[in-house]
C-alpha positions in Angstrom: 182.1 92.7 62.7 178.4 92.3 61.2 177.6 89.5 59.9 175.2 86.9 58.4 172.9 84.5 60.1 171.9 81.4 57.9 169.5 78.7 59.5 170.0 75.6 57.2 167.8 74.2 59.3 164.8 76.9 58.1 165.9 76.7 54.5 165.9 72.9 54.1 162.0 73.1 55.6 160.8 75.5 53.4 162.2 73.6 51.3 160.7 70.2 51.9 157.4 72.2 52.2 157.6 73.7 49.2 158.5 70.3 47.7 155.5 68.9 49.4 153.3 71.2 48.4 154.0 71.6 44.8 154.3 68.0 44.0 150.6 67.3 45.1 150.2 69.6 42.7 152.5 67.7 40.3 154.6 70.9 39.5 158.1 70.5 39.9 160.1 72.7 42.4 162.9 74.1 40.2 165.1 76.3 43.4 166.5 79.5 42.3 169.4 80.2 44.1 171.0 83.3 42.7 170.6 85.2 45.8 172.8 83.3 47.7 175.9 84.0 45.6 177.3 80.3 45.3 177.0 79.3 48.7 177.6 75.8 49.2 176.7 74.7 52.7 173.0 76.1 51.0 173.2 74.2 48.0 174.0 70.9 50.2 170.7 71.6 52.3 168.8 71.6 49.3 170.5 68.2 47.7 169.7 66.8 51.3 165.9 67.1 50.5 166.1 65.9 47.0 166.7 68.9 44.9 169.5 68.2 42.3 168.0 70.7 39.6 169.1 74.2 40.3 168.6 77.6 38.7 171.0 80.4 39.1 170.9 83.5 36.7 174.5 83.8 37.3 176.9 81.1 35.9 180.3 82.2 38.0 177.5 81.1 40.5 177.4 77.7 39.1 181.4 77.2 38.5 181.7 78.3 42.2 179.2 75.3 43.0 180.9 73.2 41.2 178.7 70.0 41.9 178.3 67.7 39.3 175.7 65.8 41.3 173.8 68.9 40.2 171.9 69.8 37.1 172.2 73.1 36.2 169.7 75.8 34.9 171.3 79.4 33.9 168.4 81.7 33.7 170.0 84.6 32.6 171.0 85.7 29.0 174.6 86.2 28.3 177.4 87.4 26.1 179.2 85.3 23.7 182.6 84.8 25.4 180.4 82.6 27.9 179.5 80.0 25.0 181.6 77.6 26.2 181.6 77.9 29.6 178.0 77.4 29.6 178.2 74.1 27.5 180.4 72.5 29.9 178.3 73.8 32.9 175.1 74.3 32.4 172.5 71.2 31.3 169.8 73.5 30.3 169.7 77.9 29.6 166.9 80.1 29.3 166.8 81.7 25.5 165.5 85.1 23.8 167.6 85.4 21.1 168.4 83.7 17.6 171.6 84.7 17.0 172.9 83.6 21.2 171.1 80.3 20.3 173.1 79.4 16.7 176.3 80.6 18.6 175.4 78.0 21.2 174.6 75.4 18.4 178.1 75.6 16.9 180.0 75.4 20.4 178.1 72.3 21.0 178.8 71.1 17.7 182.8 71.8 17.7 182.5 70.3 22.1 180.2 67.0 20.7 177.1 67.3 22.5 173.6 68.8 22.6 172.6 71.6 24.5 169.4 71.8 26.1 167.1 75.0 26.2 164.0 76.8 27.2 162.8 79.8 25.7 161.4 82.3 27.2 157.9 84.1 26.5 157.7 87.8 27.2 153.8 87.3 28.8 153.4 90.8 30.8 156.6 91.6 32.8 158.1 93.3 30.0 162.0 92.5 30.9 163.1 89.5 28.9 161.1 86.8 26.2 160.2 86.4 22.9 157.6 88.5 21.7 153.8 85.7 21.8 153.6 86.2 17.9 157.0 85.4 17.2 157.4 82.3 19.3 156.6 79.7 16.8 159.2 81.1 14.1 161.5 81.1 16.9 160.9 77.1 17.6 160.8 76.3 13.8 164.4 77.5 13.7 165.7 76.3 16.2 164.3 72.9 15.5 166.2 73.0 12.5 169.8 72.7 14.6 171.5 69.5 15.4 172.9 70.6 18.4 170.4 72.2 20.6 167.3 70.8 22.0 164.0 72.8 22.9 162.8 71.1 26.0 160.2 73.8 26.9 158.5 77.2 27.4 159.4 79.9 30.1 157.2 82.6 31.6 157.8 85.2 34.0 156.0 87.8 36.5 156.9 90.7 39.0 160.8 90.8 38.2 160.3 93.8 36.3 156.7 95.7 36.5 154.8 94.6 39.8 151.6 93.0 38.3 150.8 89.8 39.6 149.5 86.8 37.3 146.1 86.4 37.9 143.3 84.0 36.7 143.1 85.3 33.3 146.8 84.7 32.7 146.4 80.9 34.1 143.9 81.0 31.9 145.3 82.6 28.2 149.2 81.0 28.8 147.0 77.4 28.4 145.6 78.4 25.5 148.5 80.1 24.0 150.2 76.7 24.9 147.7 74.8 23.5 147.8 76.7 20.2 151.9 76.3 19.8 151.5 72.5 20.5 149.2 72.3 18.1 151.6 73.7 15.3 154.4 72.2 16.7 152.4 68.5 16.7 154.0 67.3 19.9 153.5 68.5 24.0 156.5 70.1 25.2 158.6 68.3 28.1 158.9 71.6 30.3 156.4 74.3 31.4 158.0 76.8 33.5 154.5 79.0 34.2 156.8 81.9 36.2 158.3 82.3 39.7 157.1 82.9 43.6 154.6 85.3 42.6 152.7 82.4 41.1 152.2 80.4 44.6 149.1 81.9 45.3 147.8 80.9 42.1 148.7 77.2 42.8 147.1 77.2 46.3 143.6 78.2 44.4 143.7 76.9 40.9 144.8 74.4 38.3 147.6 75.6 36.2 146.6 73.3 33.4 149.8 72.8 31.5 152.2 74.5 33.4 154.6 71.7 35.1 157.2 74.0 36.5 157.8 76.8 39.0 161.0 78.5 39.5 160.8 79.7 43.2 163.9 81.6 44.9 162.7 84.2 47.0 159.8 82.3 49.1 161.9 79.4 49.8 164.6 81.5 51.4 162.3 84.5 52.8 159.1 82.8 53.6 156.9 85.6 52.0 154.0 85.7 49.8 155.8 88.4 47.0 152.1 89.2 46.2 151.7 91.4 49.1 154.0 90.9 51.1 152.4 88.9 53.9 154.2 85.3 55.6 153.3 82.1 53.3 151.4 79.6 55.0 153.3 77.0 56.7 156.9 78.6 55.8 159.7 79.9 58.1 160.7 83.7 57.7 163.6 85.3 58.3 165.9 82.3 57.5 168.7 84.7 56.9 169.4 87.8 59.0 171.9 90.4 59.2 173.7 91.3 62.7 175.5 94.1 63.3 177.2 96.0 66.5 176.4 99.0 68.2 179.8 101.3 68.0 178.2 104.3 69.6 175.4 105.8 71.4 174.5 109.4 71.4 171.7 111.4 72.2 170.4 113.9 69.0 167.8 116.4 68.3 165.5 115.9 65.9 165.4 119.3 64.2 161.4 119.1 62.2 160.4 118.3 66.1 162.9 119.8 67.9 162.5 116.6 70.0 165.6 114.7 71.3 166.2 110.8 71.1 168.8 108.6 71.7 170.6 107.2 68.7 172.8 103.9 68.1 175.2 103.7 65.1 175.8 100.3 64.1 178.4 98.9 61.7 176.7 98.3 58.5 176.2 100.9 55.8 174.7 100.8 52.2 178.0 99.3 50.7 176.8 96.0 53.0 173.2 96.0 52.3 170.1 98.0 50.9 169.5 99.7 53.7 165.8 101.4 52.6 165.2 97.0 52.3 166.0 95.6 55.8 163.9 95.7 59.3 165.1 95.8 63.0 163.2 92.7 64.3 163.2 94.5 67.1 160.0 96.7 66.7 161.1 99.6 68.5 164.1 100.5 67.0 163.2 103.1 64.1 166.4 103.6 60.7 167.1 107.3 60.6 169.1 107.1 57.5 172.7 105.7 56.2 175.7 106.0 55.0 178.3 104.0 53.0 179.5 102.1 56.3 176.9 103.4 59.5 173.2 102.6 60.1 172.0 105.3 62.2 168.9 103.7 64.5 166.5 105.7 66.8 166.5 103.2 70.0 163.4 104.9 71.0 164.8 105.6 74.4 165.4 102.2 75.5 168.0 102.3 77.9 169.1 98.8 77.0 171.5 98.5 74.6 174.8 99.6 75.0 177.8 99.8 73.3 179.2 96.1 71.9 175.3 94.8 71.6 174.2 93.7 68.5 171.3 94.3 66.4 169.7 91.7 64.4 167.6 92.9 61.2 165.1 91.3 58.6 166.5 91.4 54.8 164.0 92.0 51.9 164.7 90.6 48.6 167.3 93.2 47.4 169.0 93.5 50.9 169.3 89.4 51.2 171.1 89.3 47.7 173.0 92.4 47.9 174.7 91.2 51.6 175.0 87.5 50.2 177.5 88.6 47.9 179.1 90.8 50.2 182.0 88.6 50.7 183.7 90.7 53.9 180.4 89.8 55.8 181.0 86.9 58.2 178.2 83.8 57.4 177.2 82.3 60.6 175.6 78.8 59.9 172.5 78.0 61.8 171.5 74.2 62.7 168.2 74.7 65.2 167.9 70.9 66.7 163.8 71.4 67.0 163.4 72.6 63.6 165.6 69.6 62.7 163.6 67.5 64.7 160.4 68.5 62.7 162.4 67.6 59.4 162.8 64.4 60.3 159.5 63.6 61.2 158.1 65.3 58.1 154.7 63.4 56.6 154.4 64.8 52.9 150.5 64.1 53.6 150.6 66.6 56.0 151.1 69.6 54.0 148.5 68.3 51.3 145.8 68.4 54.5 146.9 71.6 55.3 146.6 72.9 52.2 143.7 71.3 51.4 142.2 73.0 55.1 143.2 76.4 54.2 141.2 75.9 50.8 138.1 75.3 53.2 138.8 78.1 55.0 138.8 81.0 52.4 135.5 78.9 50.4 
């Protein structure tokens, strides 16, 4: 049966490294856990590192976690029928529509509480957010509401468009934030400057007024999302997908007329995004997929037999889809060697590594 291998030690180590690195830059690390589909074991690991403010774009995941010790941030816009659940289960929500904010204010009033919001600004990603020239109007209108408290602004990159944040973005974002705060007459508590794609900028630039980053993909996959390359000092492949060979037969490539040895494993595009996975054995090549089968060119290796397993690395889309597939077994791994590294983790080590990395780049 196919299964997900979840290395909790790798996730914990990555979380600790990211937390230390961001803290050295006076940036708050907000883990984004949408991709793990409400997995409680992973949440426990993040709590062990001291991360108790967690972001998710799905209310159902937050309700599945059901953890009173965690302050949850809801990232995704919501429908009207979710208003009450949001006020009851979520400390902070990211908002973009005045109508939704007015409704939340009414529900919060009924429940005798105040709800905190962050206003998402559409900088250049084009997915969601208030247009920059409307931000002040929104803020002034929201400030008149008695049961809604605006604590800051958020920005987003590379969720819809593929353009990474640049040096110019950092400069102009800070100009924009300064102008907004000057008009308001006070400093905003939270400036969430982006997601994993902002990490390369943080390695070499001062982010100014940005004091928070929402990190998900790099946490779980250890990848620089702007380049697709491994992120220094982080583990890759913390979550992998394992499938079993159920057939091995010779086949013929109809274009080249060359024969090859094909294996079929018991996963398909129902289970994952098949064009977003790669065999860990680099000699293997995925030929194609159907709903339940994945066909693999064994490159004429005769070492594989029926019943053997093949392990696959997962891109962001594949990881997310597979984690939401409830029929996939989950195998949790605790690596003793990595746990030993975590136990002896010195927060100053990562700072020194980062300074050394900067020196090499200069």
